[in-house]
N, C-alpha and C positions, 0 to 999 in steps of 0.2 A: 496391599500393606499401606500403612498410613504413611511411613518414611520411606518408601521405596527409594525416592530419588536421592536419599543420604547416600546411598552405596555408589553413586556416582562420583560424589567426592571424596568418601572415605571408604579404603579399600576393606574387604570384608576380614580379610587376614589381620588387619588391625582393629577395626572396629567391634568384630566379634569378642575377641579377649578383652577389651576395655569393657563393655557391656558385662559380660561374666565376672570380671573383677569388681566392677561397682555392686552388683548384685551381693558377692561374696562380702564385701566390705560393710555394705549395709546389714546385712545379717549378722555379721560378727559384733557390730556395733550394737545392735537391739540386743543381743543376748548378752554381751558385757554389761549393758545398763541395766538388764534385769539382775543379772548375778550381783553388781554392786548395790544396787538401791532397793533389794529386798532383802529380807531374811530368810524367808521360807524356801526360796530356791536353791540356797547353799545347802539347808539342810536336807531338801530333798535330793540334791546330786550326790549328797555324802551317805545317804541311804538312812537318816534318822528322821524321817518325816514323822508328822505327829501321828498317834495313834487315833483311828475312828472310833468310838464307842457305839456300842450296840446296846439296845433296849429290849430286855427280855420282857415277852408279852406271854400271857396263858391262853389257851384256847377258849372261847367263849364256850358256854354250857349247851346253846343250843347246837352248835356244831360237834360236840364231843357225842352229844346223844344220838345225834343223826350218824355218825361214824359206828356207834356200838348197835344201833338198830339195825345199819346194814350188813354187820357182821352176822348177826343173828340169822338172817335170810338166807 
């Protein structure tokens, strides 16, 4: 462990909760910043995300002939 000697100065019963609290505060602040500074996150979290459009394509004639010939055999 890189900072193994730190536990000689700071009790684990004090240091571990401080580390966990720091990670939780950092995570909360990142999520808050995303929510406040973007428009799409609010819409996504509220369930009104943008609809994804799909393109309708036709099957090429070669593939359809191959499928028809396979059905005849």
